[in-house]
C-alpha positions as semicolon CSV with decimal commas, in nm:
position;residue;x (nm);y (nm);z (nm)
1;X;0,726;0,257;-0,812
2;X;0,383;0,214;-0,646
3;X;0,206;-0,120;-0,619
4;X;-0,064;0,009;-0,853
5;X;0,195;0,108;-1,106
6;X;0,355;-0,231;-1,067
7;X;0,016;-0,394;-1,117
8;X;-0,047;-0,204;-1,440
9;X;0,291;-0,307;-1,572
10;X;0,216;-0,664;-1,471
11;X;-0,115;-0,656;-1,660
12;X;0,062;-0,522;-1,969
13;X;0,311;-0,807;-1,942
14;X;0,028;-1,059;-1,908
15;X;-0,150;-0,912;-2,213
16;X;0,172;-0,934;-2,412
17;X;0,219;-1,298;-2,312
18;X;-0,139;-1,380;-2,408
19;X;-0,092;-1,218;-2,750
20;X;0,229;-1,415;-2,807
21;X;0,056;-1,740;-2,711
22;X;-0,228;-1,674;-2,961
23;X;0,017;-1,683;-3,254
24;X;0,155;-2,025;-3,173
25;X;-0,110;-2,207;-2,980
26;X;-0,488;-2,225;-2,968
27;X;-0,563;-2,345;-2,615
28;X;-0,831;-2,605;-2,558
29;X;-0,840;-2,522;-2,188
30;X;-0,825;-2,145;-2,183
31;X;-0,915;-2,124;-1,814
32;X;-0,596;-2,306;-1,711
33;X;-0,375;-2,062;-1,905
34;X;-0,561;-1,765;-1,759
35;X;-0,513;-1,905;-1,410
36;X;-0,141;-1,948;-1,472
37;X;-0,108;-1,592;-1,603
38;X;-0,313;-1,453;-1,313
39;X;-0,086;-1,637;-1,072
40;X;0,215;-1,480;-1,245
41;X;0,062;-1,133;-1,209
42;X;-0,018;-1,188;-0,841
43;X;0,338;-1,307;-0,783
44;X;0,471;-0,980;-0,924
45;X;0,235;-0,783;-0,700
46;X;0,344;-0,985;-0,395
47;X;0,705;-0,910;-0,479
48;X;0,626;-0,540;-0,491
49;X;0,445;-0,566;-0,154
50;X;0,746;-0,742;-0,001
51;X;0,982;-0,470;-0,126
52;X;0,765;-0,188;0,012
53;X;0,724;-0,371;0,343
54;X;1,100;-0,413;0,376
55;X;1,154;-0,043;0,302
56;X;0,886;0,059;0,555
57;X;1,043;-0,151;0,831
58;X;1,390;-0,017;0,749
59;X;1,264;0,342;0,765
60;X;1,108;0,279;1,107
61;X;1,430;0,128;1,240
62;X;1,613;0,442;1,125
63;X;1,339;0,653;1,289
64;X;1,256;0,813;0,954
65;X;0,891;0,839;1,056
66;X;0,761;1,049;0,767
67;X;0,917;0,812;0,513
68;X;0,776;0,511;0,699
69;X;0,433;0,678;0,707
70;X;0,437;0,730;0,330
71;X;0,547;0,372;0,257
72;X;0,286;0,211;0,483
73;X;0,016;0,440;0,342
74;X;0,118;0,332;-0,010
75;X;0,076;-0,032;0,087
76;X;-0,270;0,033;0,235
77;X;-0,390;0,199;-0,086
78;X;-0,370;-0,138;-0,259
79;X;-0,408;-0,364;0,045
80;X;-0,647;-0,177;0,281
81;X;-0,690;-0,487;0,500
82;X;-0,318;-0,540;0,564
83;X;-0,308;-0,535;0,947
84;X;0,072;-0,532;0,970
85;X;0,091;-0,217;0,760
86;X;-0,183;-0,058;0,973
87;X;0,005;-0,133;1,295
88;X;0,328;0,007;1,152
89;X;0,142;0,319;1,034
90;X;-0,019;0,361;1,376
91;X;0,322;0,349;1,544
92;X;0,444;0,615;1,302
93;X;0,154;0,837;1,407
94;X;0,245;0,786;1,774
95;X;0,606;0,886;1,708
96;X;0,478;1,195;1,526
97;X;0,247;1,257;1,827
98;X;-0,058;1,248;1,601
99;X;-0,248;1,049;1,864
100;X;-0,597;1,090;1,714
101;X;-0,496;0,920;1,388
102;X;-0,310;0,654;1,586
103;X;-0,618;0,573;1,796
104;X;-0,836;0,550;1,487
105;X;-0,611;0,306;1,304
106;X;-0,553;0,080;1,606
107;X;-0,929;0,063;1,662
108;X;-0,964;-0,051;1,300
109;X;-0,714;-0,330;1,366
110;X;-0,897;-0,439;1,684
111;X;-1,230;-0,456;1,498
112;X;-1,078;-0,732;1,286
113;X;-0,848;-0,883;1,550
114;X;-0,981;-0,795;1,901
115;X;-0,694;-0,969;2,085
116;X;-0,406;-0,826;1,881
117;X;-0,152;-0,750;2,156
118;X;0,041;-0,491;1,954
119;X;-0,274;-0,299;1,867
120;X;-0,398;-0,310;2,228
121;X;-0,065;-0,191;2,366
122;X;-0,026;0,093;2,115
123;X;-0,388;0,203;2,149
124;X;-0,323;0,246;2,521
125;X;-0,013;0,456;2,443
126;X;-0,213;0,670;2,201
127;X;-0,493;0,723;2,457
128;X;-0,239;0,833;2,719
129;X;-0,050;1,037;2,458
130;X;0,277;0,864;2,534
131;X;0,565;0,783;2,302
132;X;0,738;0,452;2,365
133;X;1,117;0,456;2,350
134;X;1,275;0,253;2,071
135;X;1,393;-0,097;2,162
136;X;1,717;-0,063;1,970
137;X;1,853;0,178;2,230
138;X;1,938;0,441;1,973
139;X;1,650;0,678;2,039
140;X;1,830;1,010;2,016
141;X;2,089;0,896;2,270
142;X;2,365;1,063;2,067
143;X;2,196;1,398;2,121
144;X;2,241;1,356;2,498
145;X;2,617;1,303;2,488
146;X;2,800;1,601;2,633
147;X;3,112;1,723;2,457
148;X;3,335;2,014;2,560
149;X;3,278;2,326;2,353
150;X;2,978;2,196;2,159
151;X;2,720;2,126;2,433
152;X;2,562;2,333;2,707
153;X;2,297;2,238;2,963
154;X;2,037;2,506;3,046
155;X;1,716;2,538;3,250
156;X;1,390;2,653;3,091
157;X;1,081;2,764;3,285
158;X;0,754;2,605;3,169
159;X;0,524;2,889;3,065
160;X;0,242;2,713;2,880
161;X;-0,052;2,565;3,069
162;X;-0,135;2,207;2,984
163;X;0,226;2,104;2,921
164;X;0,307;1,822;3,164
165;X;0,594;1,592;3,250
166;X;0,425;1,299;3,072
167;X;0,440;1,490;2,743
168;X;0,818;1,460;2,723
169;X;1,060;1,179;2,643
170;X;1,426;1,199;2,736
171;X;1,625;1,274;2,421
172;X;1,324;1,427;2,244
173;X;1,421;1,698;1,997
174;X;1,256;2,037;2,046
175;X;1,209;2,289;1,768
176;X;1,301;2,648;1,836
177;X;1,279;3,005;1,712
178;X;1,554;3,260;1,765
179;X;1,440;3,597;1,896
180;X;1,637;3,910;1,980
181;X;1,704;3,825;2,345
182;X;1,576;3,471;2,384
183;X;1,514;3,134;2,216
184;X;1,153;3,007;2,210
185;X;1,117;2,628;2,239
186;X;0,832;2,427;2,085
187;X;0,711;2,068;2,091
188;X;0,442;1,871;1,911
189;X;0,136;1,786;2,117
190;X;-0,173;1,625;1,969
191;X;-0,042;1,706;1,622
192;X;-0,003;2,075;1,705
193;X;0,307;2,283;1,779
194;X;0,291;2,441;2,125
195;X;0,532;2,677;2,302
196;X;0,709;2,512;2,595
197;X;0,915;2,803;2,723
198;X;1,212;3,022;2,638
199;X;1,587;3,010;2,686
200;X;1,653;3,353;2,838
201;X;2,014;3,296;2,936
202;X;2,197;3,573;2,747
203;X;2,518;3,370;2,711
204;X;2,343;3,067;2,562
205;X;2,129;3,283;2,334
206;X;2,435;3,466;2,205
207;X;2,624;3,140;2,146
208;X;2,334;2,986;1,952
209;X;2,315;3,296;1,733
210;X;2,690;3,272;1,679
211;X;2,652;2,908;1,567
212;X;2,380;3,007;1,320
213;X;2,590;3,291;1,182
214;X;2,861;3,034;1,109
215;X;2,608;2,804;0,934
216;X;2,645;2,539;1,205
217;X;2,376;2,288;1,302
218;X;2,202;2,340;1,636
219;X;2,006;2,071;1,821
220;X;1,808;2,126;2,141
221;X;1,689;1,816;2,325
222;X;1,490;1,751;2,641
223;X;1,687;1,585;2,923
224;X;1,463;1,582;3,230
225;X;1,176;1,752;3,413
226;X;1,255;1,936;3,736
227;X;0,978;2,111;3,931
228;X;0,826;2,379;3,708
229;X;1,114;2,375;3,464
230;X;1,284;2,146;3,218
231;X;1,651;2,084;3,159
232;X;1,756;2,090;2,793
233;X;2,084;2,026;2,620
234;X;2,198;2,259;2,343
235;X;2,432;2,089;2,098
236;X;2,614;2,254;1,806
237;X;2,817;2,108;1,521
238;X;3,106;2,347;1,592
239;X;3,270;2,461;1,915
240;X;3,099;2,780;2,042
241;X;3,077;2,725;2,419
242;X;3,350;2,764;2,676
243;X;3,459;2,421;2,796
244;X;3,415;2,340;3,161
245;X;3,717;2,418;3,375
246;X;3,912;2,111;3,471
247;X;4,162;2,117;3,752
248;X;4,484;1,971;3,617
249;X;4,750;1,855;3,855
250;X;5,095;1,786;3,717
251;X;5,213;1,430;3,745
252;X;5,531;1,397;3,948
253;X;5,738;1,087;3,912
254;X;5,838;0,944;4,242
255;X;6,187;1,063;4,333
256;X;6,182;1,341;4,072
257;X;6,208;1,612;4,338
258;X;6,488;1,579;4,587
259;X;6,384;1,631;4,943
260;X;6,618;1,840;5,162
261;X;6,839;1,637;5,383
262;X;6,774;1,672;5,753
263;X;7,082;1,712;5,964
264;X;7,070;1,511;6,281
265;X;7,317;1,586;6,556
266;X;7,448;1,284;6,733
267;X;7,576;1,343;7,083
268;X;7,903;1,171;7,154
269;X;7,932;1,012;7,491
270;X;8,209;1,170;7,692
271;X;8,468;0,960;7,873
272;X;8,501;1,006;8,238
């Protein structure tokens, strides 16, 4: 339920209470009763604000950026001067790489509070088009874990001008499009989807297609930048890749294999 909807319900409740009071009591100090009822209505609105704020923070912690964006935007419809909601919304824009909107909202915060450290820090990130890694240490780290049969590391040549090392964050998920002989990779930059390069390795392409045919989930994440190429990790929800070969040496218990006895001739001393 939106805050506005909550407010309308609150006003209906207040009107109902006023009507009930009129049957039993004719107030001599009407202003005091109105103040009490207004306080009650504001309390209900504050409760609604607290609930939405809690949900917005929870969504951000779970990195559900679109949900967090919607919740903070809902708060600002009723409370347009709420600086905390603006800062949270600005951080959502940064995570979505919509840096223009992020810069605009942080500038609005700094107009009211010029020394707000969070706004200053995030405005700098937005200007440099950088995404700050999450402090909880869970920023897509699971997508970087290698598992036999379900992950494969592959190199991709950068083909698009203007795509630089600073545009990427380790663990960042890349969108992709399957073609006949390759896999095109995309990323969001300045709120737009741009082509990064293509996976042209025939084995990897064939394995990704196989995963899709089996209705499996496929995730492609950026690992690191190397020269004019990037290293990405392909991860599938089912085993489609050949596991790396591991040299296995059998364990031999000490004394399990009998060593051949060595015959030693002992010369006997002759007697003179």
